[in-house]
N, C-alpha and C positions, 0 to 999 in steps of 0.2 A: 638509448640503443637497446634493442632486444637481444638478449643473450641466446646463443644457439641452444637448441634442445639437446639434452644429454642423449648419447647413443643408446638405443634400446639394448637391454641386457640380453645376452645370448643365453638361450635355454637349451640345455643338452637334452636331446630326445633319444631315448633308448632305441637301439636298432630294431628290436621286435615291434616297436610302435611305428617307427619311421619307414620301415622297409616293406611291411606287409599290410595289405588291405584287411580291414577288420572283418570283412565278409568273405575273405579268401580262406579256404581250409588250409591249415598248417599241420604237417605230419607230427605225430607225437614224438617227444624226445625220450627215447628208450636207451638203456645200456646196449653197447654194441655186441655183447656176448650173452647168449642164453644157454645156461648150463643145465643139463638134464641129469637127474639121479633118481633111482627107484628103489634101491636096496637101502635099508635103514642106516647101515654104517656109512654108506656113501652119501646119503642125504645129510647126515650130521656133519660129515667131513666137508661137504660143499658149503654148508652154512658157516663152518669155522673159517674156510678159505675166504668167503665173502666178508666176514668180519675183519679178516686180516688185510685184504686188498682194498676194501671199500666197495661201494655200489657201482663198480665199473662193469659188473656182470649181474644178470638175474639168475636166480636159481628156480628151476621148474621141477617140482616134485611129481613123479610120474605115477599116476593112479591107473594107467592103462598097462603098458608093457612091464612096469615095475611091480604089478600086483600079482600074487599067486592066484591061480585059477581056483575059484571058490572062496577066496579070502579077500575079495575086492573091497568090501565095506570096511573090514577091519584095517586093511591097508590105508584106506581113505581117512579113517579116524586117526591113524598114526600121522598122516600128512597134516591133518587139521591141528594136531597137537604141536607139530613143528612150526607151522605157519603162525600159530597163536602164542608160541613160546618166546623166551628171552633171546634165543639165538637169531631170531629174525630182527636184526638190529636196524635195518634200513627200510623195512616194508617192501622189499623187492623180491618176494618169494611168491611164485605162482604155482598152479597145479594143472597137470594134464588130466582131463576127464576120460571116461569111456566114450566110445562112439554113441551117438544119440539113440541108435536103435538097439543098443545092448540092454538086456533085461534089467540090469542093475544100474543103469545110467542115473535114474532118479535117486536111488539110495546113496550112490557115491557122491553125487552132487550135494545132497543134503548133508552128508557127513563132512565134506570139505567146507561147506558154508557155515557149519557149526563152529568153526575156528574162532578163537577169542578175538582175533583180528582178521579182517577180510584178506583173501589172497590178492596179490597185485594184479593178477589177470587169471583167466581160465583158458586153457588150450583145448580146442575142439578137434579131435582126430577124425580122420576118414569121412568127412562129409562127401556125399555123392553129388552135391550141387548146392545152389543157394537155398533150396527148400530145406535141406537138412540143417544148414546154418540158422535159418530163421526159426526152425522148430526148436533147436537147442537154445537159441537166444531167448525164445519165449519161455522155455522151461526154467532157465536161469533166472529170468525176471520174476516169474511167479514164485520161485523158491526164495526170493529175497536178495538176489544178486544183481539187481538192475543197475547199480552204479559200478559194477566190476567190469573192466574192459575184457573183451573176448579176442582171443587169437585163434586162428584156424590153420590146419594143415592141408595143403593142396597135394594130394597123393593118389587121387583117383582120376579116371578119365572124365567123369562128370564134373568134378571140381575144377579141373583145368579148362574144360569147355565153358564153364560159367565163371571163370576167375574174375572177370571185370565186375560182374554182378555181386560176387562175394566181397570183393574189395570195396564196393560201393555201399555195402550194408552198414547202417549207422552204428551198429554195436561192435563192428570189427575194428580193432586197432592195428593188428599186424597179421600178415600171412607168412607161413613157413612152407618151404618145399620139402615134401617127404620123399626123398630120393629112393630109399629101399623099396617102399611099397609101390612107388610109381613104376620102377623097373619091373617088379614082380607082376604088376598088373598087365604087362605086355605078354605074359604067358610064354616067355622064352624068346620072344622076337628081339629083345634087347639083350646082349650078352652080359654075363655077370661082371665083366670088366668095367661096365658103365657104373657100377656101384662103388668102384675104387676111386682113389684120389686123382688118378690121371684120366681114366676113361670117362668120368662124369663131365669133364671139360672137352670131350671129343665127340661123343655120340650125338648126332643131330637132334634126335627126339628129346634127349635130356636137355640139350642146350636150348631148344625151343621152349620147353617148359620153364626153365629158369628165367629166360628173357620175358616170357608172357607174364609170369608172376611179378617180376620186378616192375614191368611197365604198368600193369594194372594197379599196383600199390602206389606208384608215383602219381598216376593219373587221379587217384582218389585220396591222396594225402594219407596213406597208410604206410606202415613200416614193413619192407620186404626182409625176410630172415632166411639166410642161406642154409642149405642142408648140412648134414654131418660129414665128417671125414673119419672113417672107421679105423684108419691106420694111425692110432693115437701115439705110437712110439716113434713115428717118422716126423720129427719136429720141422724139418726143412720143407717136406712135402705139405704139411699142414699150413705153414706160413705162406707158401706159394699159393695154395688154394684159397686161403683167406684174402690174400692180396688181390687175386684175380676176381673173387666175388665182390670185393669192395671197389676196385679200380676199373674193372672191365664190364661187370654185370650189373652194377648199380645197386647192390645190396648194402644196407646200412646196419645189418645185424647178422649174426651167424650162430649156429648151434655148436655147443661143446658137449661131448659125452664122456670126457675124462678130465680130472682136475689139471693134468699137465697141458691140456689144450687151451685153458682159459687165457693165460698170459700171451701166448703166441697170437691168438685171435684178437685180443685187445690191441696188441702192438701193431698188427697188420692193419687194423682199422683206425689207428692213431695217425693224424696228419704229421708230416715231417716237421722238423724244426724250421726249415726254410719256408714251408707253407704257412706255419703259424706266424712267423716273423712278418711275412708279406701281408697276411691277413690283418695282423695288428696294425701295421703301418697304414694300410688302406682304410680300415674302419675308423681309426682315430682321425685321420685326415678328413674323411667324409663327414664324420660327426662335427668336426670343427667348421666345415663348410656348410653346415646345416643340411647335409645330404644332397647338395647340389653337385653337379659333375666336377671332377677333379682330374689333374694330371699326376700320375705317379710313375716315375722313371720313364717319362716320355710315352706313357700309355694312358689313354683316356678311360675313365671309369665313371659309371653312373649307377643308378639304383639296381639295375639288373645284375651287374657284377658285385655290387655291395651285398646283395642277398647271398650270392655264392660265398663270398669271403666271410660273411657273418656265420654261415653254416659251418665253415671250417673252424671258426672259434668255438661254436657250440659243440662240435665233435671233439675238439681238443679238450674242452671242459669235461665232457662225460667219459673220456678215456683217461682221465688223470687218476693215478693210483693214490691211495691214502698216504703213502710214504713219499710222494713227489708230484705235486700238481704241475702240469705242463705250462699253464698260462702264467705270465708275469703277474706279480701281486697287484699292481695297479690296474691291470686289465680285469682281474677277478673282482676287485673292489668296485670298479666302474660298472661292469656288466653282469656279474654274478655275485651280488653282495651277500646273499644267504650262504653261499659256499665259502666266501672269504671271511665271514664273521667268525 
């Protein structure tokens, strides 16, 4: 009598492998908050806060607006010393450069790239279109920064008109909306109230810009980063703005310009406990079913919804503070072993 063959051993396939085509571009996984600092004391304080909270936010050291006129290169050398120093514990410190047509662009770029460790990314301000982005990218590559991701600010009419082409550029990782310069570029046609926490979600031209940037980023698997809220003492207004940016406008990252803004932004971009619990249940059940369709609470799910719920888990992972990871230990061990170790 022939003995029945032993059942095949089930192999657990990681969601990143099972749910995404190897040829399909996947957006980079970046911290949800990008904190800007340009004055030395604030730059050092920002690095201290990052060391305390963990890499739930990036620190961008500002070589543009943070630099004194005439002292741009010296300021860039200070930034390089901070990027290459011991306070940069997680390697998540970037730098904003000068505009590509600034006479000291090359000198500042060289000073930043002289850091003992490379910056996590370089922010390109005020491009007038994709040609400026390409020109800056070429300069960075020639200067030895070909492996450093580039971020760009969409804050001019030209950049917004060519936002899809900018998002498609292979060296771009993320696009940010430069609210203040964008409003100013309209020469008074947009009222100053549109630069405030309320008005920026009401004026049609500003809303159009935000939506076009987010759509272009998602179409080309890049990270859309929402603009600043200048009323840094209004915690409730900041939380509301961050929640709208995340939930209604499709942004997966947002700027902070004051240390008190970091936690509210991270919290607003953090999935709720109910969302995480649901995502854990569905992803674990899907993995047990070898990613075939399943029924969960009388709702059918397949790989399309699995991708959504996996992205919830990824966002929960990258918004977990050092003093309290949000995901259950067994989920971190199964899906994020490097962080669980």
